[in-house]
C-alpha positions in Angstrom: 0.0 0.0 0.0 2.8 2.4 0.9 4.6 1.6 -2.3 1.5 2.2 -4.4 0.9 5.5 -2.6 4.5 6.6 -3.2 4.4 5.7 -6.9 1.2 7.7 -7.2 2.9 10.7 -5.6 5.8 10.3 -7.9 3.6 10.1 -11.0 1.5 13.1 -9.8 4.7 15.1 -9.2 6.0 14.2 -12.6 2.8 15.1 -14.3 2.4 18.4 -12.5 6.0 19.4 -13.1 5.3 18.9 -16.9 2.8 21.7 -16.9 3.5 25.4 -16.6 0.2 26.5 -15.4 0.3 26.4 -11.6 -2.1 27.5 -8.9 -1.0 30.8 -7.3 -3.5 30.6 -4.4 -4.1 27.8 -2.0 -7.4 26.1 -1.8 -9.5 25.8 1.4 -7.2 23.1 2.7 -4.1 25.2 2.1 -2.9 23.0 -0.8 -1.5 24.0 -4.2 -2.2 21.9 -7.3 -3.9 19.4 -5.0 -0.6 18.0 -4.0 1.9 20.6 -2.9 2.4 23.0 0.1 3.5 25.9 -2.0 3.4 27.2 -5.6 6.6 26.8 -7.6 9.0 29.7 -7.8 9.8 28.4 -11.4 6.4 29.0 -13.0 7.8 28.9 -16.5 9.9 25.8 -16.1 9.0 23.0 -18.4 10.4 19.5 -17.7 12.5 18.3 -20.6 11.6 15.3 -22.8 15.2 15.0 -24.1 16.0 12.0 -21.8 14.2 8.7 -21.9 15.2 7.6 -18.4 14.5 9.0 -14.9 15.5 8.4 -11.4 13.6 9.3 -8.2 14.9 11.0 -5.0 12.6 11.4 -2.0 14.2 14.1 0.1 13.9 16.0 3.4 15.7 19.2 4.4 16.8 20.4 7.8 18.7 23.2 9.4 22.3 22.1 9.4 23.1 18.5 10.4 21.1 18.3 13.6 18.5 21.0 13.3 14.8 20.9 12.8 13.2 19.7 9.5 12.0 22.2 7.0 8.4 22.4 5.8 6.9 24.2 2.9 10.0 24.3 0.8 11.0 23.7 -2.8 14.1 22.0 -4.4 15.7 22.8 -7.7 18.1 20.3 -9.4 20.9 21.7 -11.5 23.5 20.1 -13.8 27.2 20.7 -13.4 27.0 23.5 -16.0 24.3 25.3 -14.1 21.2 24.2 -16.1 17.9 23.6 -14.3 16.9 20.0 -14.8 14.1 19.3 -12.3 12.1 21.0 -9.6 10.1 19.5 -6.7 8.0 20.8 -3.8 7.1 19.6 -0.3 4.1 17.3 -0.4 0.9 18.5 1.4 0.1 15.2 3.1 3.8 14.7 4.2 5.0 18.3 4.7 8.6 17.3 5.3 9.2 15.3 2.1 9.8 16.4 -1.4 9.7 14.0 -4.5 12.2 14.7 -7.3 11.8 12.9 -10.6 15.1 13.6 -12.4 15.6 12.9 -16.1 19.1 12.2 -17.3 21.8 9.9 -18.5 24.2 7.6 -16.7 27.0 9.4 -14.8 25.6 12.9 -14.9 26.1 14.8 -11.7 23.7 17.2 -10.1 23.7 19.7 -7.3 20.7 21.3 -5.4 19.2 24.5 -4.3 16.6 24.7 -1.5 14.0 27.5 -1.5 12.0 28.3 1.6 10.1 31.1 3.2 6.5 32.3 3.1 7.1 34.9 0.4 6.8 32.6 -2.5 7.6 35.3 -5.1 10.9 36.1 -3.2 12.0 33.0 -1.3 15.3 32.5 0.4 17.4 30.4 -2.0 20.5 28.5 -0.7 23.0 26.0 -2.2 23.2 22.8 -0.2 26.4 20.7 -0.1 24.8 17.5 -1.2 25.2 16.2 -4.7 24.0 13.1 -6.6 24.9 11.0 -9.6 22.3 9.7 -12.2 21.5 6.0 -12.1 18.6 4.9 -14.4 15.4 3.9 -12.5 17.2 4.4 -9.1 14.9 5.3 -6.2 16.7 6.9 -3.2 14.9 7.5 0.1 12.1 5.0 -0.4 10.4 4.4 3.0 11.2 0.7 2.8 14.9 1.5 2.2 15.5 3.7 5.3 16.1 7.4 5.6 15.3 9.9 2.9 18.0 11.8 1.1 18.8 14.7 3.4 19.6 18.3 2.5 21.4 20.3 5.1 20.5 24.0 4.8 23.5 26.1 5.8 22.9 27.9 9.2 24.9 30.8 10.6 26.9 29.6 13.6 25.4 30.4 16.9 26.5 29.5 20.4 23.5 28.8 22.7 24.2 29.0 26.5 22.1 27.7 29.4 23.4 29.5 32.5 20.6 28.4 34.7 19.1 24.9 34.5 19.4 22.4 31.7 16.1 22.7 29.8 13.9 25.3 28.3 15.2 28.1 26.1 18.8 29.1 26.2 19.6 32.1 28.4 22.2 33.6 26.0 22.9 33.3 22.3 26.2 34.5 20.6 27.3 34.7 17.0 30.7 33.3 16.1 32.1 36.8 16.0 30.9 37.5 19.6 32.1 34.5 21.4 35.2 36.3 22.8 33.2 39.2 24.1 33.0 40.0 27.8 29.4 39.0 27.9 30.1 35.6 26.3 33.0 35.0 28.6 30.8 35.6 31.6 28.1 33.3 30.3 30.6 30.5 29.5 32.0 30.6 32.9 28.7 29.6 34.5 27.1 27.6 31.6 25.5 24.3 32.5 24.8 23.4 28.9 26.0 24.6 25.5 24.9 24.1 21.9 27.2 24.9 18.9 24.3 25.4 16.5 24.9 25.6 12.8 28.0 25.6 10.7 31.0 25.9 13.0 33.5 23.7 11.2 35.6 26.6 9.8 35.7 28.5 13.1 38.7 28.2 15.4 37.8 28.3 19.1 41.1 26.9 20.4 41.6 30.1 22.5 38.1 30.1 23.9 37.5 29.1 27.5 34.4 27.2 26.6 34.4 24.7 29.5 33.8 25.2 33.2 33.5 23.0 36.3 29.7 23.0 36.1 29.2 22.2 32.4 27.1 19.0 32.1 26.8 18.5 28.3 27.4 20.1 24.9 25.6 19.6 21.6 27.8 20.1 18.6 26.2 20.3 15.1 29.6 20.7 13.5 32.8 20.5 15.5 34.7 23.8 15.5 38.5 23.8 15.0 40.4 23.5 18.3 37.4 22.2 20.3 39.6 20.0 22.6 41.7 23.1 23.6 38.6 25.1 24.3 37.3 22.5 26.8 40.7 21.7 28.6 39.4 22.9 32.0 35.9 21.4 31.6 34.0 19.4 34.2 35.4 15.9 33.7 31.9 14.5 33.6 30.8 16.7 30.7 29.3 14.8 27.8 30.0 15.8 24.1 27.2 15.0 21.7 28.3 15.2 18.0 26.3 14.7 14.9 25.2 11.1 14.3 27.3 10.9 11.1 30.6 11.5 13.0 32.6 8.3 13.2 35.6 9.5 15.3 35.9 11.9 18.1 37.9 15.1 17.3 41.5 15.0 18.1 42.2 15.6 21.8 38.8 14.5 23.0 39.5 11.1 24.5 36.5 10.6 26.8 32.7 11.1 27.0 32.2 11.6 23.2 28.9 10.5 21.6 27.8 10.6 18.0 24.0 10.8 18.0 23.2 8.2 20.7 26.3 6.0 20.2 29.5 6.4 22.2 32.7 7.2 20.3 34.9 6.8 23.4 34.7 5.3 26.9 32.5 7.3 29.2 34.7 8.1 32.2 33.1 9.7 35.2 34.4 10.7 38.6 33.0 11.8 41.9 33.5 15.3 43.2 35.0 17.1 46.1 34.0 20.1 48.2 35.9 22.4 45.8 35.1 20.6 42.5 31.6 19.2 42.4 31.8 17.2 39.0 28.1 17.2 38.2 26.5 14.8 35.7 23.4 14.8 33.4 22.6 12.6 30.5 19.7 14.0 28.3 19.0 10.8 26.4 19.8 7.1 26.3 23.4 6.3 25.1 24.5 3.1 23.5 28.1 2.3 24.6 28.7 0.8 21.2 31.5 -1.6 22.4 33.0 1.0 24.8 32.8 0.9 28.6 31.6 3.3 31.3 33.4 3.7 34.6 33.1 5.7 37.7 35.8 6.5 40.3 35.6 8.5 43.6 38.3 10.7 45.1 37.8 9.5 48.7 35.9 6.9 50.7 34.9 6.3 54.3 36.4 3.0 55.1 34.6 0.4 57.2 35.7 0.4 60.9 33.1 -0.9 63.3 29.8 1.0 62.9 31.5 3.8 61.0 32.7 3.8 57.4 29.5 3.7 55.3 29.0 5.7 52.1 26.0 6.6 49.9 26.3 6.0 46.2 24.1 6.3 43.0 25.5 5.5 39.5 24.0 6.3 36.1 24.7 2.9 34.6 24.5 -0.8 35.7 27.9 -1.5 37.2 30.1 -3.9 39.2 32.8 -2.9 41.7 36.4 -3.7 40.6 39.4 -3.5 42.9 42.7 -3.5 41.0 40.8 -4.8 38.1 39.2 -7.8 40.0 35.4 -7.9 40.0 34.2 -8.2 43.6 30.9 -9.5 45.0 29.1 -8.1 48.1 29.5 -9.9 51.4 26.6 -11.6 52.9 25.6 -10.3 56.4 24.5 -13.0 58.8 24.5 -13.6 62.5 26.3 -16.9 61.8 30.0 -16.0 62.1 30.9 -19.1 60.0 29.2 -17.7 56.9 30.5 -14.2 57.2 33.2 -12.6 55.2 36.0 -13.9 57.3 35.3 -17.5 56.4 35.3 -16.8 52.7 38.8 -15.5 52.6 37.9 -13.4 49.6 37.9 -9.7 48.9 34.5 -8.0 49.0 32.4 -5.2 50.4 29.0 -4.6 52.0 26.1 -3.2 50.0 22.6 -2.3 51.2 19.5 -0.4 50.3 17.2 1.6 52.6 13.7 0.1 52.9 12.3 2.4 55.5 13.2 5.7 57.3 10.8 6.7 60.0 10.8 8.3 63.4 14.5 8.1 64.6 15.8 5.1 62.7 16.6 3.7 59.3 15.9 0.1 58.2 18.2 -1.4 55.7 18.4 -4.6 53.6 21.7 -6.2 52.8 22.3 -7.0 49.1 24.6 -10.0 48.4 23.0 -12.2 45.8 23.7 -9.8 42.9 27.0 -8.1 42.4 25.6 -5.6 39.9 24.5 -2.1 41.1 21.5 -1.0 39.2 21.5 2.3 37.3 20.0 5.3 39.0 19.3 3.4 42.3 20.8 4.8 45.5 22.7 2.5 47.8 24.7 2.5 51.0 28.1 0.8 50.6 31.0 0.0 52.9 34.5 -1.0 51.9 36.7 -3.0 54.3 39.4 -0.8 55.8 42.8 -1.6 57.3 41.3 -3.4 60.4 40.0 -6.2 58.2 41.9 -9.4 57.7 41.3 -13.2 57.6 43.5 -16.2 58.0 44.9 -17.7 54.9 44.7 -21.3 56.1 43.9 -23.4 59.2 47.6 -24.3 59.6 49.1 -21.0 58.8 49.6 -18.3 61.4 50.0 -15.3 59.1 47.2 -12.8 58.5 45.7 -12.1 55.1 44.4 -8.6 54.6 41.0 -8.2 53.0 41.2 -4.4 53.2 40.4 -2.5 50.0 42.0 0.7 51.3 45.1 0.3 49.1 43.2 -0.8 46.0 42.2 1.0 42.8 38.4 1.1 43.2 36.3 1.5 40.1 32.7 0.8 39.1 32.6 -0.5 35.6 29.6 -0.9 33.3 27.9 -4.3 32.8 25.4 -3.3 30.1 25.6 -1.4 26.8 23.3 1.4 27.8 23.5 4.5 29.9 19.9 5.5 30.3 18.7 9.1 30.2 18.9 10.7 33.6 15.5 10.3 35.2 13.7 12.9 37.3 13.8 10.9 40.5 16.7 8.7 41.6 14.9 6.3 43.9 14.8 2.5 44.4 11.1 2.4 43.8 9.4 5.8 44.2 5.8 4.5 44.4 6.5 1.8 46.9 9.2 3.6 48.9 7.1 6.7 49.4 4.4 4.6 50.9 6.8 2.9 53.4 9.0 5.7 54.5 8.7 9.2 55.8 12.1 10.2 54.3 12.6 8.8 50.8 16.1 7.7 50.0 17.0 9.9 47.0 20.2 10.1 44.8 21.5 13.1 43.0 23.9 13.8 40.1 24.0 17.5 40.7 25.4 19.2 43.8 22.8 20.0 46.4 23.9 23.1 48.4 22.3 24.6 51.5 19.2 22.5 51.5 17.2 20.8 54.2 18.0 17.1 54.2 19.4 14.1 56.1 23.0 13.4 55.1 25.0 10.3 56.1 27.6 10.9 58.8 30.2 8.6 60.2 31.5 9.2 63.7 35.2 8.4 64.0 36.4 5.3 65.9 35.9 1.6 65.9 32.5 1.8 67.6 31.5 5.0 66.0 27.9 5.7 65.0 26.6 5.8 61.4 23.5 7.8 61.0 21.7 10.2 58.8 21.9 13.6 60.4 19.5 16.5 59.6 20.7 19.9 58.5 18.7 23.0 57.5 21.5 24.0 55.2 23.2 20.7 54.4 25.4 20.0 51.3 25.7 16.9 49.2 28.0 16.0 46.3 26.9 14.4 43.0 26.7 10.5 42.9 25.6 10.5 46.5 22.2 10.1 48.2 20.2 11.5 51.1 17.0 11.2 53.1 14.5 13.8 51.8 12.2 15.2 54.5 8.8 16.7 53.5 8.1 20.3 54.3 5.5 19.4 57.0 7.5 16.8 59.0 8.8 17.3 62.5 12.4 16.4 62.0 14.5 14.3 64.3 18.1 15.4 64.8 19.4 12.0 63.5 18.1 8.8 62.1 20.3 5.9 63.2 21.0 2.9 60.9 19.4 -0.3 62.1 21.1 -3.5 63.4 21.9 -4.8 60.0 24.7 -2.4 59.7 26.1 -2.3 63.2 29.5 -3.5 64.2 28.5 -7.0 65.4 30.3 -8.4 62.3 33.5 -7.5 64.2 32.6 -9.6 67.2 35.0 -12.5 68.0 37.0 -11.7 64.9 39.4 -8.9 65.8 42.4 -8.7 68.0 43.7 -12.1 67.2 47.4 -11.6 67.1 48.9 -15.1 66.7 48.6 -18.8 67.2 49.7 -20.1 70.6 51.0 -23.7 71.1 49.1 -25.0 74.1 47.3 -28.2 75.0 45.6 -26.7 78.0 42.3 -24.8 77.3 42.0 -21.5 79.1 38.9 -20.3 81.0 36.3 -18.9 78.7 34.3 -20.0 75.6 36.1 -21.6 72.7 35.2 -21.3 69.0 36.2 -23.0 65.9 37.7 -20.9 63.0 34.2 -21.1 61.5 32.6 -19.5 64.6 31.0 -22.6 66.1 31.2 -22.8 69.9 33.2 -25.8 71.0 32.7 -28.0 74.1 34.9 -28.0 77.1 36.8 -31.1 76.2 40.2 -30.7 74.5 40.2 -31.1 70.7 43.1 -31.2 68.4 43.4 -28.4 66.0 43.2 -24.6 66.0 40.6 -22.8 68.0 39.8 -19.3 69.1 39.6 -18.3 72.8 39.7 -14.8 74.3 40.5 -13.4 70.9 43.6 -15.5 70.5 44.2 -18.6 68.4 45.5 -21.7 70.0 46.8 -25.0 68.6 45.8 -27.9 70.6 47.5 -31.3 70.0 
């Protein structure tokens, strides 16, 4: 059916172009010649009968490479020596498309002019860079074959700046000649988003300070010269979106480059500091396209008793790697024998918050899945220097399971970085019904806002709690408990038993193996944590935080 309709349109276009009596006024439906959106500018043009063969081009036109589509336009096809060979106009029932039936002979080459504007007698006429070569009976741009043949209408280069927020209309717009002005410099210093709109490919911006610490992403229709130099001091998490036809990132841009929705490089993100926030925002889904995404953090609170917990939220599905080794979360259990120390492997603790009411926080330990889900906030604890296990039942040396000296990264496990959602929650609908203080992540810095922020009190038995502040601050890639405006707010919300320091019980302070056949007073435990009877058993056992070898 679509093919029949298309052939009908092509035949009508051919028949109409053969005439030179055109309507000059639209009918009641706004149509000309029962087919087109506009009258032709070339009213005296007569399609030649000198060539027995034709080819068909179904075209669309847009502003530059990434701009909006044109409607109500006309296309003129010229030979290499400047002779008009064919004309076409946008179709009324598909206002973006134009059908060209071009007569010619094999090997002829053509170039195009696009005419647009509401003044049909005096339209704007522009040469477009696209050309084509004649092939008998060829059909280019058929709906069954994919995209139409695109014309890119030249656009004067403009730099659009968003200095507040990331959506809506740009706050400032500058021409290529104005980008070094004082006003442009001020706007660029605070821009959160930029768009190099139009034809920038011949403009050198290498001396421009286009990047700043708060810039989240840049749209680039055509890459200016020296773009890498202009963004030298940019936020390391800034994303660069190039035209979908780009196959390689410009020289000097080695991270966070995307063509259309497909990554050209690895996506490398890092956590911020109190002086460099490193915000992040992804406006659309990105296909990693064989590349990887990874996140690193400048500093961690390391596990030490009740203290040493961190909040984290990541924009992609990820696994934790320590020195390149993928680690799994430890299982928390009251059975010492199945805790981390019996596994003799590196790992970490991972949990989510299921409820935050009154003065406490309820958590759920996650250990069955080593993948952290995109845009879901967690609390996470990495073993610090106090943590070690024994490497074997007959060996007295200690084996550290601390991650404090490791290179910690979170590396992508899927091919997609989803568009940044409005709410970064585990399950907003369910969670809001269960908790007074929803656990919420952020990729932008939150400054001087009322919220509960995770605090770790120093010391082996220190307290981990969410502490309320009227003017609290939070860095990107972290999470907080969000109070409603009407709530009476407790000073602190203490994390429940699941994250207390009982996992340290009976496991620390063991400083060697003692050769002794006589049991001491006090309870004795196997290395797996099972309490032993009072009778003497051969082997290694734990008593009073020391290991003994009985034989």
